[in-house]
C-alpha positions in Angstrom: 130.2 105.7 88.9 133.1 107.4 88.3 134.0 109.6 85.7 138.1 110.4 84.8 138.9 113.0 82.4 141.1 111.4 79.6 142.4 112.7 76.4 140.0 113.7 73.7 139.9 111.2 71.6 136.6 109.1 72.6 136.6 106.4 70.2 139.6 104.5 72.3 138.5 101.9 74.2 139.0 102.5 78.3 138.8 99.6 81.5 135.8 99.1 83.8 138.4 98.9 86.8 135.4 97.6 89.1 134.4 95.0 86.5 137.5 94.5 84.3 135.0 94.5 81.5 136.9 96.3 78.2 134.3 98.4 76.8 134.7 101.6 73.9 134.1 105.2 75.1 130.9 105.7 73.3 128.0 103.4 72.2 125.1 104.5 70.2 121.7 104.8 72.3 120.1 101.8 71.6 118.7 100.6 75.0 115.5 102.6 74.3 114.2 100.8 71.6 114.4 97.1 73.3 111.2 95.9 74.3 111.2 93.3 77.0 110.7 92.6 80.7 112.7 90.9 83.4 112.1 90.6 87.3 113.3 92.1 90.2 114.9 96.0 91.4 117.3 96.9 88.8 121.5 96.7 90.3 123.8 99.3 89.6 125.5 99.4 86.5 128.6 100.3 85.1 130.7 101.9 88.0 133.4 103.5 86.6 133.8 105.3 83.2 136.0 107.5 81.3 135.3 110.0 79.2 137.0 113.0 77.3 136.5 116.6 78.5 138.3 119.7 77.2 140.3 120.1 80.2 144.2 118.7 80.0 143.9 117.7 83.9 142.9 114.7 85.1 140.3 115.0 87.8 138.5 112.2 89.8 134.7 112.9 90.0 132.3 110.1 92.3 128.7 110.4 90.0 125.9 109.1 92.4 128.1 107.9 95.2 126.0 106.4 98.3 128.0 106.3 101.5 127.2 104.3 104.7 129.0 104.2 107.5 132.4 104.9 105.7 131.3 102.2 102.7 131.8 103.2 99.3 128.1 102.6 96.7 129.4 99.9 95.1 130.8 98.2 97.9 127.9 98.7 99.8 126.0 97.2 97.2 128.1 94.2 97.2 127.9 93.9 100.8 123.9 94.0 101.0 123.5 91.6 98.6 125.7 88.7 99.9 124.5 89.1 103.3 120.4 88.8 101.4 121.4 86.1 99.8 123.2 83.9 102.9 120.7 85.0 105.4 117.8 82.6 106.8 115.2 85.3 106.4 113.1 87.0 103.6 115.0 90.1 102.8 115.0 92.6 100.1 116.2 96.4 99.5 115.8 99.0 97.6 119.1 101.4 97.2 118.7 105.3 96.2 119.3 104.6 92.4 116.4 103.7 92.3 114.9 107.3 93.2 116.4 108.1 89.6 113.4 106.0 88.3 110.3 107.6 90.6 109.2 110.8 90.4 110.9 113.5 92.5 108.1 114.4 94.8 108.0 110.5 96.1 107.6 109.5 99.5 109.4 107.0 101.3 106.2 104.5 101.1 106.8 104.9 97.2 110.2 103.9 97.3 109.3 100.8 99.2 106.5 99.7 96.7 109.2 99.1 94.0 109.6 95.7 96.0 107.8 92.9 95.4 104.6 92.1 97.6 104.4 95.8 98.8 102.0 97.9 97.4 100.8 101.7 98.5 97.2 103.3 98.5 96.0 106.0 99.3 94.6 110.0 98.7 97.8 110.5 96.7 99.9 107.8 96.3 101.9 109.5 93.4 103.5 111.7 96.2 104.5 111.0 99.6 102.1 114.0 100.9 98.8 112.3 101.8 96.5 109.4 103.2 99.1 106.9 102.1 98.9 103.0 103.2 101.4 100.3 102.8 100.7 96.9 102.4 103.1 93.9 102.2 102.3 90.7 101.3 98.3 91.7 103.1 99.6 93.2 106.3 98.8 96.7 106.2 100.0 100.2 108.0 99.3 103.4 107.5 96.2 106.1 107.1 95.0 105.1 103.7 92.5 101.9 102.9 94.0 99.5 105.0 90.3 97.6 105.1 92.2 94.2 105.4 93.0 92.2 108.8 95.7 93.1 110.8 96.2 96.3 110.0 98.8 97.3 112.4 100.8 94.8 111.7 103.9 96.7 110.5 106.7 97.3 111.7 107.9 101.2 110.7 111.7 102.1 111.4 114.2 105.2 110.8 117.8 104.0 111.0 116.4 101.3 113.3 113.9 103.6 115.6 110.5 102.5 115.6 108.3 104.9 114.7 105.0 102.7 114.6 101.9 103.9 116.8 100.5 100.4 117.8 97.8 102.4 120.1 96.4 103.8 117.1 93.3 103.2 115.6 93.5 104.4 112.2 96.4 102.8 111.3 99.7 102.8 113.6 101.6 105.1 111.5 101.0 108.4 108.9 102.8 108.0 106.1 102.8 111.7 106.0 105.8 111.1 108.0 108.4 110.5 106.0 107.2 112.3 102.7 110.7 112.9 101.1 112.5 110.3 100.2 115.1 112.2 98.6 117.1 112.0 102.0 117.3 108.6 102.2 120.1 106.1 101.4 117.2 103.3 100.8 114.9 101.2 102.1 115.1 97.4 103.8 112.0 95.3 104.2 112.0 92.2 106.3 109.1 90.0 104.7 107.4 88.4 108.1 108.7 88.8 111.4 112.1 87.7 110.8 114.5 86.3 113.5 114.1 88.1 117.0 117.4 90.1 116.4 116.1 91.9 114.0 111.9 92.2 115.6 109.7 94.7 117.2 106.3 95.0 118.4 104.5 95.2 115.1 106.9 93.2 113.2 103.7 90.9 113.1 103.9 91.0 109.1 106.9 92.8 108.4 109.4 95.3 109.6 110.2 98.7 106.5 113.4 100.4 107.9 113.9 103.8 106.3 117.7 104.7 106.2 118.3 107.6 106.1 121.8 109.5 104.1 124.6 108.8 106.9 128.3 110.3 107.2 130.7 109.1 105.5 134.6 110.1 105.4 134.6 112.4 102.8 132.8 115.9 102.1 130.5 117.0 100.1 127.1 118.8 99.2 124.3 117.0 97.1 121.6 119.9 95.9 118.4 119.5 93.6 115.2 120.9 92.9 112.2 119.9 90.6 109.3 121.2 88.9 106.1 119.6 87.1 102.8 119.4 86.5 100.3 120.2 89.1 102.5 122.7 90.5 104.5 120.3 92.1 108.1 121.3 93.0 110.7 120.0 95.1 113.7 121.1 97.0 116.5 119.3 98.7 120.1 119.2 100.1 122.5 116.9 101.5 126.1 118.2 103.5 128.4 116.0 104.8 131.2 117.1 106.8 133.6 114.6 106.1 135.9 113.6 108.8 137.4 116.0 111.5 138.7 116.4 114.6 140.0 112.7 115.0 137.0 110.4 114.0 134.4 113.2 114.3 131.6 113.3 111.4 128.4 114.8 110.4 125.5 115.1 107.8 122.5 117.5 107.2 119.6 116.6 105.1 116.9 118.3 104.3 113.7 118.2 102.0 110.6 120.5 100.9 107.7 119.8 98.6 104.8 121.4 97.4 101.7 121.1 94.4 98.3 119.5 94.2 97.0 116.1 93.9 97.3 115.3 90.4 94.6 115.7 88.1 91.6 116.5 90.3 88.9 119.1 89.4 89.7 121.1 92.1 92.9 122.0 94.0 94.1 119.8 97.0 97.2 121.2 97.9 100.1 119.4 99.6 102.8 120.6 101.1 105.9 119.1 103.6 109.2 119.8 104.9 111.9 117.5 107.0 115.3 118.3 108.5 117.8 115.2 109.5 120.7 115.9 111.0 123.3 112.7 112.0 126.7 113.6 114.4 128.8 110.2 114.4 132.1 109.6 116.6 134.5 106.9 115.5 137.2 105.9 118.0 140.5 104.2 117.1 139.7 101.3 119.1 136.3 101.3 116.8 133.5 102.2 119.3 130.7 104.2 117.4 129.0 106.9 119.2 126.1 108.9 117.0 123.5 111.5 117.9 120.5 112.1 114.8 117.3 114.2 114.6 114.6 114.1 112.0 111.9 116.9 112.2 108.8 116.7 109.5 105.8 119.2 109.6 102.9 118.1 106.3 100.2 119.5 105.5 97.6 118.1 103.2 94.0 118.1 102.4 92.2 114.4 101.8 91.2 113.8 98.7 87.3 112.2 99.0 86.5 109.0 96.9 83.5 109.4 94.3 80.9 107.1 93.1 82.3 104.7 90.4 78.5 105.1 88.4 75.8 107.2 89.1 74.3 107.0 92.6 70.8 108.7 93.8 71.7 111.9 95.7 74.7 112.4 94.4 75.3 115.4 92.7 78.0 118.1 91.6 76.4 120.3 93.8 75.9 118.6 96.8 73.8 115.4 98.3 70.4 115.8 97.5 70.8 118.7 95.9 69.3 118.8 91.7 72.1 118.7 89.5 74.3 116.9 87.1 75.6 113.1 88.9 78.8 113.1 90.4 80.5 110.3 89.6 83.6 109.3 87.5 81.3 107.7 84.4 79.4 111.1 84.4 80.8 114.3 85.6 84.0 113.3 84.4 86.5 111.1 85.8 88.6 113.4 88.0 86.3 115.2 89.3 85.4 114.9 93.2 83.5 117.2 95.5 84.7 121.4 95.4 87.0 121.7 99.3 84.0 124.1 99.6 81.7 121.3 100.2 83.7 119.0 102.2 86.7 118.5 103.3 89.4 117.0 105.6 92.6 118.9 106.0 95.7 117.5 108.0 98.5 119.1 109.8 100.8 116.1 110.6 104.6 117.0 112.7 106.8 115.0 114.2 110.2 114.9 115.8 112.5 112.2 117.1 115.3 112.3 118.8 117.9 109.5 119.4 121.7 107.8 120.2 123.5 104.6 119.0 126.6 103.6 120.8 128.8 100.7 119.8 131.3 99.2 122.1 133.7 96.6 121.5 134.3 94.5 124.7 137.1 92.1 123.2 137.9 90.7 119.6 135.2 88.3 119.7 132.3 90.5 121.7 130.4 93.7 121.4 127.9 95.6 122.7 124.7 98.2 120.6 122.9 99.8 122.2 120.1 102.5 121.0 117.6 105.3 122.6 115.2 107.1 121.4 112.9 109.7 122.2 109.7 110.5 119.5 107.0 112.8 119.5 104.2 113.2 117.2 100.9 115.4 117.2 98.3 115.2 114.1 95.5 118.1 113.9 92.5 116.3 111.9 89.9 119.1 110.9 87.0 117.5 108.9 84.2 119.6 107.3 80.9 118.1 106.1 78.8 120.9 104.2 78.4 118.3 101.1 76.0 116.1 103.0 74.0 119.2 103.9 72.0 118.6 107.2 71.6 114.8 106.4 74.1 114.4 108.7 74.4 115.2 112.0 78.6 114.6 112.1 79.4 118.0 109.7 82.6 119.4 111.7 85.3 117.8 113.7 88.2 118.2 115.5 90.8 115.8 116.2 94.0 116.5 117.5 95.8 113.2 118.6 98.9 113.6 120.2 102.0 110.3 120.1 105.1 110.3 122.0 107.6 107.3 122.8 110.2 106.7 124.6 112.9 103.6 124.6 115.9 101.7 125.0 117.1 98.6 123.0 120.5 97.1 123.8 122.3 93.8 122.7 125.2 91.8 123.6 126.7 89.7 120.3 130.0 87.3 120.7 131.7 85.3 118.9 132.3 81.0 120.0 134.3 78.9 117.5 130.8 78.7 114.6 128.7 80.1 116.7 127.2 84.1 116.6 125.2 84.1 119.7 123.3 87.6 120.3 121.4 88.5 123.5 119.1 91.3 123.7 116.1 93.3 124.4 113.9 96.2 124.7 111.9 98.5 126.8 109.4 100.9 125.0 107.2 103.0 126.7 104.2 104.8 124.4 101.1 107.2 125.5 98.3 108.4 123.0 95.9 110.5 123.6 93.1 110.8 121.6 90.4 113.3 121.6 87.9 113.5 119.3 85.3 116.7 118.9 82.3 116.7 116.7 80.4 119.7 116.2 77.4 121.1 113.9 78.6 124.9 112.6 76.5 125.9 109.2 73.4 124.5 111.4 73.2 124.6 114.9 75.7 127.4 115.2 78.2 125.2 116.9 81.9 125.5 117.3 85.0 123.7 118.8 84.2 124.8 122.3 80.5 124.6 122.0 79.9 121.0 120.5 77.7 117.8 121.1 79.8 114.8 120.6 83.0 114.7 122.5 85.2 111.4 122.8 88.6 111.4 125.0 90.8 108.3 125.7 94.2 108.2 126.8 96.1 105.3 126.1 99.7 103.8 127.5 101.2 101.0 127.2 105.1 98.9 127.9 106.5 97.4 125.5 109.1 94.3 127.1 111.0 92.1 124.5 114.0 89.8 125.8 115.4 87.3 123.4 118.5 84.6 122.6 119.9 83.9 119.3 122.5 82.1 118.1 123.9 81.4 114.5 125.4 78.2 114.0 128.1 77.9 110.8 128.3 74.3 109.7 130.3 73.1 106.3 133.0 75.6 106.1 129.7 78.3 106.3 128.0 77.0 103.9 125.5 75.8 106.3 124.1 78.3 108.8 121.0 77.6 111.4 119.7 80.2 113.4 117.4 79.2 116.7 115.9 82.0 118.5 113.5 82.3 121.5 111.9 85.6 122.6 109.5 87.0 125.2 107.0 89.5 124.4 104.9 91.3 127.1 102.4 94.1 126.5 100.4 96.1 129.3 98.0 98.4 128.3 95.9 100.7 130.0 92.9 102.9 128.0 91.3 105.4 130.4 88.4 107.4 129.6 88.8 110.5 130.5 85.1 111.8 130.2 82.1 110.7 133.1 80.9 107.3 132.3 78.4 106.5 129.7 75.0 107.6 130.3 76.4 111.1 132.0 76.1 113.7 129.8 78.9 116.4 129.5 76.4 119.5 129.5 73.1 119.6 128.8 72.3 117.6 124.9 75.9 116.6 124.7 77.1 113.4 124.1 80.1 111.5 125.6 81.4 108.8 122.8 83.7 107.2 124.8 81.4 104.0 125.6 84.3 102.0 127.3 85.2 102.9 131.5 88.6 101.7 130.7 90.2 99.1 130.3 93.8 97.0 131.3 94.9 94.3 129.7 98.2 92.5 130.2 99.5 89.9 128.0 102.8 88.1 126.6 104.4 85.0 125.1 107.0 83.3 124.1 108.3 83.4 120.5 110.5 80.3 119.6 111.8 80.7 115.8 114.5 78.6 113.0 116.5 79.8 110.2 118.0 77.5 107.9 120.6 78.9 104.8 122.5 76.5 102.7 124.9 76.9 99.8 123.8 74.0 97.7 126.3 75.1 95.2 128.0 78.2 94.7 125.7 81.3 94.7 122.5 79.2 95.1 121.2 79.4 98.2 118.5 77.5 99.4 116.5 79.1 102.9 113.7 78.4 105.3 112.0 79.9 108.4 109.1 79.3 111.2 108.6 81.5 113.6 105.7 81.9 116.2 105.2 85.2 117.1 102.4 87.4 119.0 100.8 91.0 119.0 98.8 92.6 121.4 95.1 92.9 120.1 94.8 96.5 118.1 92.6 99.6 119.6 89.3 99.0 118.3 89.8 95.5 120.6 89.3 98.2 123.4 86.3 100.1 122.2 88.7 103.2 122.4 86.5 106.0 121.0 83.8 104.0 119.5 79.7 102.9 120.1 80.5 99.6 120.5 82.6 97.6 123.5 83.6 94.1 123.2 83.7 92.1 126.6 87.1 91.8 127.9 87.1 88.1 128.0 86.8 88.3 124.4 90.4 90.3 123.8 93.0 87.8 123.2 96.5 88.2 122.3 97.0 87.8 118.1 99.3 84.9 117.0 101.1 84.5 113.8 102.8 81.6 112.8 104.7 81.9 109.9 106.8 79.7 107.5 109.3 81.2 104.6 110.9 78.8 102.1 112.8 79.9 99.6 115.7 80.3 97.0 118.2 82.9 95.8 121.0 82.9 93.8 123.5 85.7 93.5 126.9 86.6 91.4 128.3 89.9 90.1 125.6 90.0 87.3 122.2 88.5 88.7 120.3 88.5 91.8 117.6 86.5 91.6 115.0 85.1 94.9 111.7 83.1 95.0 109.9 82.7 98.1 106.8 81.2 99.2 105.2 82.6 102.6 102.4 80.9 104.9 101.0 83.1 108.4 98.4 82.1 110.1 96.9 85.0 112.1 94.8 84.7 114.6 93.0 86.6 117.4 92.1 89.7 114.7 89.2 92.3 115.7 87.6 94.2 113.4 85.0 96.8 112.9 81.8 96.7 111.3 79.8 100.2 110.8 76.0 101.3 110.9 74.5 102.1 107.5 73.9 106.0 107.1 75.5 108.4 109.9 77.6 106.1 111.6 81.1 107.8 112.0 82.6 105.0 114.2 82.1 101.0 114.2 78.6 100.2 115.7 79.7 96.0 116.1 82.7 94.3 115.3 84.1 91.4 113.6 86.1 88.3 115.6 88.5 86.2 112.8 91.7 84.3 111.6 93.1 85.1 108.3 96.0 83.0 106.0 98.6 85.0 104.6 99.8 82.8 101.9 101.8 83.4 98.8 104.7 83.9 96.7 107.3 86.6 96.1 109.6 86.8 92.8 112.9 89.0 92.1 115.4 88.8 89.8 118.1 91.3 88.3 119.9 90.8 85.5 122.7 92.6 83.8 123.4 91.0 80.3 125.6 93.4 79.3 127.9 96.5 81.4 125.7 98.8 79.9 121.6 97.1 80.5 119.7 96.0 83.7 116.6 94.1 83.0 114.5 93.7 86.0 111.2 92.6 87.5 109.0 91.3 90.3 106.3 89.3 90.9 103.8 89.0 93.8 100.7 86.9 93.7 99.0 85.9 96.8 95.2 84.2 97.9 95.4 85.7 101.6 91.7 84.6 103.2 89.6 83.9 106.9 89.5 80.9 107.7 87.5 81.9 110.3 85.2 85.1 110.7 82.4 85.9 113.0 80.1 89.2 113.4 78.6 90.2 116.8 75.2 89.7 115.0 76.1 85.8 114.4 77.3 86.0 110.7 80.1 83.6 109.3 82.3 84.0 106.4 84.9 81.5 106.6 86.4 81.5 103.2 86.3 85.6 102.2 89.0 86.4 100.9 90.7 89.5 102.9 89.4 93.1 101.0 92.4 96.1 99.7 94.9 93.0 99.1 95.8 93.0 95.5 96.1 89.3 94.6 98.6 89.9 91.7 101.5 92.7 91.1 104.2 92.8 88.3 106.7 95.1 88.1 108.6 95.3 84.9 111.5 97.1 83.4 114.6 97.8 81.8 117.8 100.1 82.9 120.7 101.6 80.4 123.4 103.3 81.9 126.9 104.9 79.6 129.1 107.1 79.5 128.7 109.9 76.9 130.6 112.6 76.3 131.6 114.2 79.6 129.2 112.3 81.4 127.2 109.7 81.9 123.5 109.3 80.2 121.0 106.6 81.6 117.4 105.8 80.6 114.7 103.8 82.9 111.7 102.0 80.8 109.1 100.2 83.3 105.9 98.7 83.9 103.7 98.2 86.7 100.8 95.8 87.1 97.9 95.8 89.9 95.6 93.3 89.8 92.2 93.0 91.7 91.4 93.1 95.5 88.1 92.6 97.2 86.2 95.4 98.4 85.0 94.4 101.9 80.7 95.5 102.7 81.7 97.5 106.0 78.4 96.8 107.0 78.0 93.3 106.9 81.8 92.5 106.4 81.2 89.9 103.5 83.5 90.3 100.6 81.6 89.9 97.3 83.0 92.6 94.8 86.4 93.0 93.2 88.5 96.4 92.1 89.7 96.9 88.9 93.3 96.3 88.0 95.6 98.6 86.0 98.4 99.3 84.8 101.2 102.2 84.7 104.2 103.0 82.1 106.7 105.0 83.3 110.1 106.6 81.4 112.8 108.8 82.7 116.0 109.9 81.2 119.0 112.1 82.9 122.5 112.7 82.6 125.0 114.0 84.9 128.7 115.4 83.6 131.6 117.1 84.9 131.6 119.7 81.9 131.0 122.7 83.9 133.3 121.6 86.4 136.1 124.0 85.1 134.2 127.2 85.6 133.6 126.3 89.5 136.7 124.6 91.0 134.2 123.4 93.7 131.8 121.5 91.4 132.1 118.2 90.9 129.0 117.1 87.8 125.6 118.5 87.3 122.6 116.4 86.9 119.9 116.6 84.7 116.6 114.5 85.0 113.1 114.0 83.3 110.6 111.6 84.4 107.3 111.1 82.4 105.3 109.4 84.5 101.8 107.2 83.6 103.1 107.8 80.3 100.0 106.0 78.5 97.8 108.3 80.5 95.3 105.5 81.8 92.8 106.3 84.0 92.8 103.9 87.1 91.5 104.0 90.5 94.2 103.8 93.3 91.6 102.3 96.1 88.4 101.0 95.4 85.7 100.3 98.2 82.6 100.3 98.7 80.5 103.2 100.2 77.7 101.8 102.6 78.2 103.1 106.0 81.4 104.8 107.4 79.5 108.4 107.3 78.0 107.9 104.1 73.8 108.0 103.8 72.4 104.8 103.0 73.0 103.3 99.4 72.9 99.6 98.3 75.7 97.2 98.9 77.4 97.4 95.3 77.9 101.3 95.5 81.7 101.4 94.9 83.4 104.6 95.2 86.9 105.5 93.8 90.1 107.4 94.4 92.0 108.6 91.3 95.2 107.8 90.6 97.2 110.4 88.8 96.9 110.7 85.4 100.0 111.5 82.8 103.0 113.8 85.1 106.3 114.9 83.8 108.4 116.4 85.9 112.2 117.7 85.5 114.7 117.8 87.8 118.1 119.8 88.2 121.0 118.6 90.5 124.4 119.9 91.8 126.9 117.6 93.7 130.3 119.8 95.4 
């Protein structure tokens, strides 16, 4: 958003040099009173406005610039939307402007949730610091309630580098590894596996790429601080060197956030710190080289779910202890167990080092390469005094370690109307998974004096190779993209403890029941995509692919008290079809698509009623994920943007059989909202010596199924809810003559859940999973945030 100092006659008309639309220098503040809802995520509004200041000099100030590889925010925006419209894949993006509509302590997952079909659920969904999961069209990843089908089915990338842990049995990626979205330029989501050139090991259900701030040709510094409800505070800063020393440039960003989970009766503190740095070199020949480093550390207490209605034995004083019932209905909606009674404390650490290279071989050929090393370490300490001596698993110590190293290379060449890409990757990962249970308050045990131990070491080598061609016909109006890939996985799961039945010490149980498993899977993955510009700005597209994924951690019996015969472990398959229409011009972007994913060979764990911490049984099944995603963004007037998105889906099991012989084919997948909508309007215009903007949106999340963790049957539904949010902001150059290096100051006020709705972010049946024996309709909820208010002050130099 460009502001130029002009004469004091603010009534004088000026020109928007980007859109060519003539407009007055003043407009009344009328957009806040407009009611209405329309589809999509907001496009950037007016890019250039003129306002008066007291200074007689003209100064050019760029407000809200987002730079990526030397491309301005406006240019980048147009390039991305055009590329999306002409793609045969279902791809949508969220740019950094959307952060102005969200709480300042938002994490990367929350930013992605602005897109249709994307849901975030967990213990602290209003913040980036918590056990949150991400669902895309029913496919899940993360540590929240991803209790649907294949829960390691989303590839999570940072700047195009993989972060996912497909060997994990508890979610595949910890959302707290990306806790602060303020260091991001945006998020892109590829729905479904995508073309081979965009595909990774865990892309069977989709790929999310978090794009951090990038080096740019101009130097600048942005810093911001915010404070708000429940002790929340967030600070961030981004510094760009600009071009120096013949083609070098760099960027460094940091972020800190802390506070408490909003609304709860007891304090559940959270905090996180992140750093990102990147150095880039661009030669005169066009070759590019870059090195990036990302570091993150987070700490938080996971919020326990509580009964929605009163249940026998659950009181505010502890399970089985006399007292008032503990439930949302009887003890106050935001009541929970106190951290003194029961807590799960998490400390998550990650560092990622990577490098990218781009070599221009000739006018029509190039090579791209990326190499990376990631190391993450989680310490999970649990204490369960709330249940007294009714549970033998009162305390736990769980410090898993995950590291990966890999290299991905691609050769691209244009021959006539063909754009050919040949590439592949090698990707090695190791996951050490120790787990100790002890009982300090009753048996006076400790981490060094335990009664239950499980310790697995799982490694995998993932290989992927592909050939892809994009053929342009009819003056590039028709694009056909055939592809063929081969994916292979060699997985070794080793039990580091003595064989089952041999106690480690007197009275100590070996909780790892498998003696070691090795599997080797591989398969071809054909795909075909088509995009056709029927008439100007209207694009029809279709996509089909057959892709594979290695069986999940649960398939190997890793650290669980059940064991599946290796002959029942099969390669997971997804047959994906996408069909849609896209429309794009300067004022409107719209997309609607139907998706159809048939996923076979899913493995899920089942739990015994009562005190079983790990699965004691399993389900084998196939599932059909199907639905419609819609998005539209419309700028009817340069200062107004109307937008919304919608997802309607019906994912269900086409086959689901338990180890005990029950069959639940036809059940919907649990934890997947069947309807979701986002409606909003945004206003942006020059007022005085700055730009005022406002956003009002309403998000509706429909009912989802709840799976009984003992039987696997889905019989109950969660309660739907909707949330209304309002943000007001003003960026001004009025203070720039006091400090010559200051480009603008920004003020922002955000009110979230403005109507103060009481809602549960997630709900589930409480039977089993370390919970005392309960009826099959005992529903527990994790409360969402009440009304919260945040103020933010930012400076651009």
